[in-house]
C-alpha positions in Angstrom: 183.7 143.6 89.6 184.4 142.5 86.0 182.9 145.7 84.7 185.0 147.9 86.9 188.2 145.9 85.9 187.2 146.4 82.3 186.8 150.1 82.7 190.2 150.3 84.4 191.8 148.4 81.6 190.4 150.8 79.0 191.6 153.7 81.1 195.1 152.1 81.5 195.8 152.0 77.7 195.8 155.7 77.0 197.7 156.3 80.3 200.5 153.9 79.2 200.6 155.6 75.8 201.1 159.0 77.3 203.7 157.7 79.8 205.8 156.0 77.1 205.7 159.1 74.9 206.7 161.2 77.9 209.7 158.9 78.5 210.9 159.4 75.0 210.4 163.1 75.2 212.3 163.5 78.5 215.1 161.2 77.2 215.3 163.2 74.0 215.8 166.4 76.1 218.4 164.8 78.3 222.0 166.1 78.2 223.3 162.5 78.1 224.4 161.2 74.7 223.4 157.6 74.1 226.1 157.1 71.5 228.8 158.2 74.0 227.4 155.9 76.6 227.3 153.0 74.1 230.8 153.5 72.8 232.5 154.4 76.1 236.1 155.2 75.9 236.3 153.9 72.3 234.1 156.8 71.3 236.8 159.3 72.1 239.0 158.0 69.2 236.2 157.2 66.8 235.6 159.3 63.7 232.5 161.4 63.3 231.5 159.0 60.5 231.6 156.0 62.8 229.7 157.9 65.5 227.0 158.8 62.9 226.7 155.2 61.8 226.3 154.0 65.4 223.7 156.7 66.0 221.8 155.5 62.9 222.1 151.8 64.1 220.7 152.8 67.5 217.9 154.8 65.9 218.6 157.9 67.9 219.0 160.0 64.8 215.3 159.8 64.0 212.7 162.4 65.1 211.1 161.9 68.5 207.7 160.9 67.3 209.3 158.3 64.9 211.4 156.7 67.6 208.4 156.5 69.9 206.1 155.1 67.2 208.6 152.5 66.0 209.1 151.3 69.5 205.4 151.2 70.3 204.4 149.2 67.2 207.3 146.7 67.8 206.3 146.4 71.5 202.7 145.6 70.6 204.1 142.7 68.6 206.1 141.5 71.5 209.5 143.0 70.5 210.7 145.4 73.2 213.9 146.1 71.3 217.5 145.8 72.4 219.2 147.5 75.3 222.2 149.5 74.1 223.7 149.7 77.6 223.2 146.1 78.7 223.9 144.7 75.2 220.9 142.3 75.3 217.2 142.2 74.4 215.1 144.3 76.7 212.8 141.4 77.4 215.7 139.2 78.6 217.2 142.1 80.7 213.9 142.6 82.5 213.1 138.9 82.8 216.4 138.2 84.5 215.9 140.9 87.1 212.2 141.6 87.7 211.6 138.4 89.6 214.1 139.3 92.3 212.6 142.8 92.5 209.1 141.4 92.9 210.3 139.0 95.6 211.8 141.9 97.6 208.8 144.2 97.1 206.1 141.6 98.0 208.0 140.4 101.1 208.5 143.9 102.3 204.9 144.9 101.5 203.5 141.9 103.4 205.8 142.7 106.4 204.6 146.3 106.4 200.9 145.4 106.3 201.1 142.7 109.0 203.4 144.7 111.3 201.5 147.9 110.8 198.1 146.2 111.4 199.2 144.4 114.5 200.9 147.5 116.1 198.0 149.7 115.0 195.4 147.5 116.7 197.5 147.3 119.9 198.0 151.0 119.9 194.3 151.7 119.3 193.3 149.4 122.1 195.5 151.3 124.6 195.4 154.9 123.2 197.5 157.3 125.2 199.4 154.4 126.8 203.1 153.7 126.8 202.9 151.4 123.8 200.8 153.9 121.8 203.1 156.8 122.5 206.3 154.7 121.8 205.1 153.2 118.5 203.5 156.4 117.3 206.7 158.3 117.9 208.7 155.7 116.1 206.3 155.7 113.2 206.5 159.5 112.7 210.3 159.2 112.9 210.5 156.4 110.3 208.3 158.5 108.0 211.1 161.0 107.6 213.9 158.5 107.5 215.3 157.8 104.0 215.4 154.2 102.9 219.1 154.3 101.9 220.0 155.7 105.4 218.2 152.9 107.2 219.8 150.4 104.8 223.3 151.7 105.6 222.5 151.7 109.4 221.3 148.1 109.5 224.3 147.0 107.4 226.6 148.6 110.0 224.8 147.1 112.9 223.8 143.6 111.8 226.4 142.8 109.2 229.6 144.7 110.2 229.2 145.0 114.0 227.3 141.8 114.9 228.1 139.7 111.8 224.6 138.1 112.1 223.4 138.7 108.5 225.1 139.2 105.1 225.5 142.8 104.0 224.2 142.4 100.5 224.0 140.3 97.3 222.0 137.3 96.7 224.3 134.4 97.6 227.4 133.9 99.8 230.8 135.0 98.6 232.3 132.4 96.4 229.1 130.4 95.9 228.2 129.5 92.3 224.7 128.2 93.1 221.6 130.0 94.3 219.9 128.1 97.1 216.7 128.8 99.0 218.6 129.2 102.3 221.1 131.7 100.9 218.4 133.8 99.2 216.2 133.8 102.4 219.2 134.9 104.5 220.2 137.7 102.1 216.6 138.8 101.8 216.2 139.5 105.5 217.9 142.9 105.7 216.7 144.5 102.5 213.1 143.3 103.0 213.1 144.5 106.6 214.4 147.9 105.7 211.9 148.3 102.8 209.1 147.0 104.9 209.9 149.3 107.8 209.9 152.4 105.5 206.3 151.5 104.4 205.0 150.4 107.8 204.3 153.8 109.4 201.5 154.7 107.1 199.7 151.4 107.7 200.2 151.7 111.4 198.8 155.2 111.5 195.8 154.4 109.3 194.9 151.2 111.3 195.4 153.0 114.7 193.1 155.8 113.7 190.5 153.6 112.0 190.3 151.0 114.8 190.4 153.7 117.5 187.4 155.5 115.8 185.6 152.1 115.5 186.0 151.4 119.2 184.0 154.6 119.9 181.1 153.8 117.6 177.7 152.8 118.9 177.7 149.3 117.4 180.9 148.4 119.2 179.7 149.9 122.4 176.5 147.8 122.0 178.5 144.7 121.5 180.4 145.3 124.7 177.1 146.0 126.5 175.8 142.6 125.4 178.7 140.9 127.2 180.7 140.0 124.1 184.3 139.3 124.9 186.8 142.1 124.3 188.7 139.9 121.8 185.6 139.3 119.7 184.7 143.0 119.8 188.2 144.0 118.7 188.7 141.4 116.0 185.2 141.0 114.5 183.8 144.4 114.9 186.4 147.2 115.4 189.1 145.7 113.2 186.9 145.1 110.2 185.5 148.6 110.3 188.9 150.1 111.1 190.7 148.3 108.3 188.6 150.0 105.5 190.6 153.2 105.4 193.8 151.1 105.3 192.7 149.3 102.2 192.7 152.5 100.2 196.3 153.0 101.2 197.5 149.9 99.3 197.3 151.5 95.8 198.8 154.8 96.9 201.8 153.1 98.4 202.9 151.3 95.3 204.8 154.2 93.7 206.8 154.8 96.9 207.3 151.1 97.2 208.9 151.0 93.8 211.1 154.0 94.5 212.1 152.6 97.9 212.8 149.2 96.3 215.2 150.8 93.8 217.1 152.5 96.6 217.2 149.4 98.8 218.4 147.2 95.9 221.2 149.6 95.3 222.3 149.8 98.9 222.2 146.0 99.3 223.4 145.1 95.8 220.2 143.1 95.3 220.1 141.8 91.7 216.8 143.5 90.8 216.0 146.1 88.2 217.6 149.0 90.1 221.0 148.8 88.4 219.3 148.4 85.0 217.1 151.5 85.7 220.0 153.7 86.7 222.0 152.5 83.7 219.1 153.1 81.3 218.5 156.6 82.7 222.1 157.8 82.6 222.8 156.2 79.1 219.4 157.3 77.6 218.6 153.7 76.7 215.2 154.4 75.0 213.9 150.9 74.7 214.9 149.8 78.3 213.7 153.1 79.8 210.3 152.8 78.1 209.8 149.2 79.1 210.7 149.8 82.7 208.4 152.8 82.9 205.6 150.8 81.4 206.2 148.1 84.0 206.2 150.6 86.9 203.1 152.3 85.6 201.3 149.0 85.2 202.2 148.1 88.8 200.7 151.4 90.0 197.5 150.9 88.0 197.2 147.3 89.3 197.8 148.4 92.8 195.0 151.0 92.6 192.6 148.4 91.1 193.5 145.9 93.8 192.9 148.5 96.5 189.4 149.3 95.1 188.5 145.6 94.8 189.6 144.9 98.3 187.6 147.8 99.6 184.5 146.7 97.7 184.8 143.1 99.0 185.3 144.3 102.6 182.4 146.8 102.5 179.3 145.5 100.8 177.9 149.0 100.8 180.4 150.0 98.1 179.2 148.9 94.6 181.7 147.8 92.0 179.6 149.2 89.1 178.8 152.5 90.7 
């Protein structure tokens, strides 16, 4: 296990280098001017000399390779630079927001895994039945439903029509303190929407895997020996059927990140979505690079976690192979 993790870490370093350089290259080719974004309306009356001085202070007048190398060497020393659009150090900008994004993503991911697994097992147990057809139809429909559309729909139903849950934000209107109760209440709708958008894939994988396992000879033999249906389902079919689902964990991380950005925007959740949009439209090189590295690292860690879980669940898979 340690050897595989070490190999993945060595592989991750060049990947992160390529990704960060790609961010600077794409940003350099962007039609957005970081100086205009930084100065705002004041830039319309500024002289060209003032604009050139601001451009030099921001470092955007340097060649592409120089900008990337300067940022990289500073980042390796712990200095991620300053965000020109947020007017604060990048480390502070990310630190203030990433915790809320992680809370939303982890809660939604856990909901998707648990709900998808439970419904998948129940559907596999009664394949072709009413529950199987109903949940499968809903899963295929949700696969095509955009996260922002679902978000607007649940806001209209649960916040505007029923008034049961808040429409967005982190705390109640007029509240100056962040309490556990307020955060939990405001987390329900965005986490549910994000979790539901991820659930169909887990449901379909578990349904197929458990359904195939129920038809295997070892499971049939367990039934023939008189073992209870509950034991056969949970200790034989479920373990075998869960293996394909474990490989799905890593592949869902990129879409989880994308979905989280959309959901955060719809529900005004104070995560990194707003910072990401601002960094992209304002060509904020340091913030863009840091956020991209963070997202890439999350994807790499998700893939590693998926492989580790698969190896732990199936002893036939070697970590050092």
